[in-house]
N, C-alpha and C positions, 0 to 999 in steps of 0.2 A: 558416386552411387554404385550400382551393380556393374563394376568393371574390373576385369583382371588386368594386370600390368601389360600383358602382351596384346591386349585388344585396344589399347589406347592410341596406338600410333597410326594404324591404317584407316580406320573408319570410326564412325560414331559408335561408342561401346554399347549403346542401347537404342532401340528404335522407338520413336514416338508415333503412336497412331495419330492421325490428323485430328480426330475428335478429342483424344486425350490431351494433345498439345494445346488445342484451343481452349479446352475447359481449364487446364492448368494456368495458362496465361491470363484468362479472364478472371479466375479466382484470385490470382496474385494481384492483379490490378485493383480489384474490389477491396482486398485487404489493405493495399497500399493507400487507397483513397480514404478508407475509414480511419486508418492510423494517422494520416496527415491531418485530416479535418478534426478528428476527436482530440488529438494532442495539441493542435494549434489553438483550439478553443480553450483548453486548460491554460495555456500561456497567455492568451488574450484576457481571460477572466482575472488572472493574477495581476497583469499590468493595468487593467481597467480599475480594479477595486483596491484602493490602498489598504483597506482593512485585511486584505489577504496577503499582505507583505509580511509573512512570518517565516521562521526557519522551516517549519513543517512544510509549508507550501513551496518554499524554495527547493526543497528536496523533490517535491512532486513536479515542479517545473523542470528540474534536471532529468527526471524520468521521462517527462513529456518530450523534452528536446531529443533525448536518445531515441524514443519511439518514433518521433517525427522523421528523424534521419533514417531510421529503418525503412519507413515508407518511401522517403524521397530517394535514397541512395542504395540501401542494402537490398531491397526487393528487386529493383531493376537489375542490379548486379547478379542476383540469384537467378533471375529469369534468363539472362544472357548466358551465364555459365551452365545452367541446366540444359540449354539448347546447344552447348558446345562452343560458344563464342567467347573470346576471339580465337581464330585458328592460327596455329604456328607462331604464337606470341606468348611464350611462357612468362616473361616478366610482367606483362600487362595482366595476364590471367591471375598470377599470384597477388598482384595489387588489388584486383577486384575481389578475390576471395578473402583477402585479409581485411578489406573494408567491411565486407559482409560479417566477418567474425568479430571485428572490433566493435561494430555498432550493436550487434546482438548481445555480445558480452557486456558492453556498457549498460544496456537495458537491464540485464540480469543483476549486475552489481548495483545499479540504481534502485532496484526493488529491495535489495538487501539493505541499502543505506536508508531507505524510507522506513523499513522495519526497525532498524537500530535507532533511528531518531525518535520514533514513536515510543519505543521501549524506554528511552531516557526520559521522555516527556511524561510518561505515565508512572513509571516505577520510581523515578527520582525527580519529582516535579520541582522541589525547592533547591536542588543542585543544578537544575536544567539550565538556568540563565548563566551560571558560571561556567559549566562545562561546554554547553552548546552556544557559545558566543558567536556573533556574526563572523568573526575571523576563523574560529574553529569550524564553523559550518562550511565556509568557503574552502578550507583545507580538506575537509572530508569530501566535498564534491570533487575537488581536484584529484584527490587520491582515488576516488571511484573511477573517474575517467582515465586517469593514468594507468591503473591496473587493467582496465578494459583494453586500452591501447596496447599495452605490453603483451597481455595474454593472447589477444587476437592477432598480433603481428609476428608471432613466433615462426609460422611458415615462411613469411617474407624474409626473416633474418637468415633462414637456412635455405635460400632459394637455389644455391649452387648444387645442392644434393638432390634436387628434384629430378624427375625423369626428363631427360632432354628430348626424347623421341615422341613425346605426347603431341599429337597433332590437334587434338580437341581439348578445350578448357573444361574438363569434367572434374568435378570435385574429387572423386576417389582416385582419379588418375594423377592428380597434382598434389593433393594434401595427404600426408602420411597418416594412415588410420591409427597408428600407435599414438601419435600426438592427439588426435581427436578423442581417443578412448581414455588413455592414461592421464593426460593433462587436462584437456578441455572438459571431459565428462566428469572424471573423478575429482579433480581439483576445482575446476571453474564452475561446475554445476551442482554436484552433490554437496560440496562444502557450503555454498550459499543456501541451498535448500535445507540442509540440516540446521544451519544457523537460524533460518526463518521459522522452522518448526519449533525450535527451542524458544525463540523470542515470542512468537504469537501464542505458544502454549503458556508461557509465564504470564503474558498479558491477560489471557482469558482467565487463568486461575486467580490472578490478582483481582480482576474485576468481579469475579464470582464471590471471592472472599469479602470484598468490600460491600457488595450488595447485601450479603447476609448480615454484616455488621450494621449496615444502615437500617435494615429491617428490625433488628434487635433493638437498636437505639430508639427508633420510632415507637416500638411497642412499649419500651420502658418509660419513655417520656409521656405517652398517652396514659399509662397506668398511674404515673405520678400526678398528672393533672386530675384524673378521676378521684384518686385518694384525697387530693387537696380540696376538691370541691365538696366531697362528702364530709370532711372534717369540719367545714365551716358551719354545718347545720347542727353540730353537737356541742357547740361552745356553751359554757355555763351562762345562762341568762341573768344570773344574780351577780355577775362580776361588776365591779365598780366602773363608772364612766371613765375615770382617769386611766385605769388599767387597760380598758378597751381602746382608749385613745392612743396610749403608748404602743400597744400591740399593733394597732392599725398603722401607726407611723413606721414601726419596725418592718412590717410586711411590705409597706410601700417602698421603703428604702431598699429592701432586698429585691423587690420586683424591678426597681429602677436599675439597680446594679446588674441584675441578670439581663435586663433589656440592653443595657450598655455593652455588656460582654458579648451578647449575641450580635449586636450591630458591628462591633469590632471584628468578630470572627467572620461575619458575612462579608465585610469590607475587605478583609484579608483574602478571602476566597476569591472575590471578584478581581482583586489585583493579580492574583496568581493566574486566574483563568485568562485575563486579558494579556498577560505577559507570555504565557505559554502558547496561546493560540489554540487552534484545533488540534486535539491530541489524537484521537482515533474516532472513526466515524461510528457513533452510537446513536445518532439522530437526536437523542434527548438527554444523554447522560455523559458527564465528564467525571471520572473517578480519580481522586488523589489518594495516595497511599501513605502520606505522612501521618503517624498516629496522633499527632496533636491537632490536626486540622483535616477534616474529611468533608467532602461535599458530594451531593448527587442531585442531578436534575436542576433545572433552572430556578427552582423555588426553594431548595433546601439548603441548610447550612450544616453545621456540626451537630452532633447528637445532643449537645447541651441546650440547643435552641429548639425546644419542642414545638413552639408556635410556628416554626417555619415549615412544618409538614405541609406539602402542597396538596395532600389529599386527606384533610382532617375528617374524622368520623367514619372512614372506611373500615370495614371489618378486616381482621387479620387474613382471612381467606382471600379477599380481593387483593390485598397487598402482596401476599405470597404468590398469587397467580400472576400479578404484574411483574414481580421480580423474576419468576420463571420465564415469562415471555422475553424479558430483557436478556436473560442469560442465553436463551435459545437464539435470539437475534444476533448477539455478539458472537456466539459460537459459529453461527451460520456464516457471518461475514468473514471471520478469520479462516474458517474451513474453506470457504469459496476461493479466497486468495490462493491458498496453498494447493487446493485441488486443481484449479485451472492452470496454475504454474506447472504442476506435474503433468497434466494432460497435454499441455502445449509443448513441453520440452523433452519429456522422457522418450516418446516414440522414436524421434530421429537419432537420439543417442543409443537407444537399444539396437536400432538397425546398424549403426556404426560398430557396435560391439559384435554383432553377428558377422559383419563383413570382415572384421579383423580376426576373430577367433574361429570362424568357419568359412574359409575362403571359397570352398566348393559349394556353399549354400547359395541359392538364388532367392533374392528378395524381389517380389513383384514390383514392377515400376510404379503401378498405381499406388501401392502401399508406401513406397518411398516418397513420392510426390505429396501424398496426403500428410505424411509426417513433416515434410518441409513446410507445407502450408500451415500446419498447426503451430510450428515454431514461430512463424511470422505473424500469425493471428494473435499471439500474445501481446504484441505491440498495439493492436487495435482494441484489445480488451482492457488494458491497463487503465486508460482514462475512466472507464466505467467503474472499475473496481476501486480505484484510489481517489478519484476526484468527484465524479458526478454523484456519488452516494452522499456527499457532504452538502448540506443545505446551502451553505455560503456560496459554493460554486454554482449551484443550480439557480439561486436567486440572482447572482451576478449575471449569468448568461441570459436570464429572462430580461433583466434590465437593459442589457446590451441590445437584445433583439427589439425591445420596445423603443429604444432610442433610435436605432437604425430605421425602424418602421416609421416613426414620427418624422424623422429627417426626410425620408423618401416621400411621405405625404406632403410635407411642406414644399418640396421642390416641384411637386405636381400642381 
């Protein structure tokens, strides 16, 4: 934190006001408890409900495990080191700080892995099963944790070059700020952040494009039905009975063929939906981008099945308003993920940049501790952003609560 190299050996490089110290520790403990409980419930829901055993949810479980360890291990290490502990023990101090950075970096990379997995599921749904096989998913998760362990352990690998005279285990006294800025910030934070911006931006544009196509398809199918019903009243009443019979049979065969085609397409959509699992939290809509097969909402199929419109008879203005609300909801969800990620992680890294590039500048201790708290709060927010917004998780947790409640009542 705000420490010059010369001030690290003799005394604590910054003074904690008793009220500031107590408030900081209490807030860290609250964040740790929220992170542990919230992420544990995500893991419990996936293990309880077999329908949640999908690749998407395995990536969410990996993120939940990382954030649980942040609450269990990383935050206690952060509290101890922010208070200057342990004294006169550089190796243990480096181990604690490396654990802190490994777990927080694993959480960041797990969020990037979730974004990449959802990108594959939405943009390439029909190649998803081949590319994201269980084995490839396991390799991706191992790669995520491996990169987090390597990037966070760099200070530990170079421990002999650390200041030997540091009496207190203070982050800025022990960890080189050049590493924190040029490697940890530029490479390990800005690169995942930029990748998530690109991924979620492409996802949003794809969903928006699909919703427009679905609206156009519904409008054209409705116009076709209207034209067909109007033409039946203008048929020549003087036609022979035989011609009418043949025409009726022909229309009947065409209708049966179209119905069979619709059933086949709907069945294919359902198979893809069941195999892909939950793609992105849209509450009501799953969008597929293959031009030969598109679906939206739980009642609609491809554009060739006009009868599958879940809202028949609605005016175009109503459907246009609904589509706009869907776009706004999706944009809000994606923006919220990125916005909160930036809010949580940018302040502490900006402070690190100031400490490196302007050594004579003084950063208020209250501001530094607030930035540290924000970076840890990201682990408590992730379950809400990624899991609890999905109906399947909410319903599973409700069933677990009811089961536990009924079990408790039976014991009484």
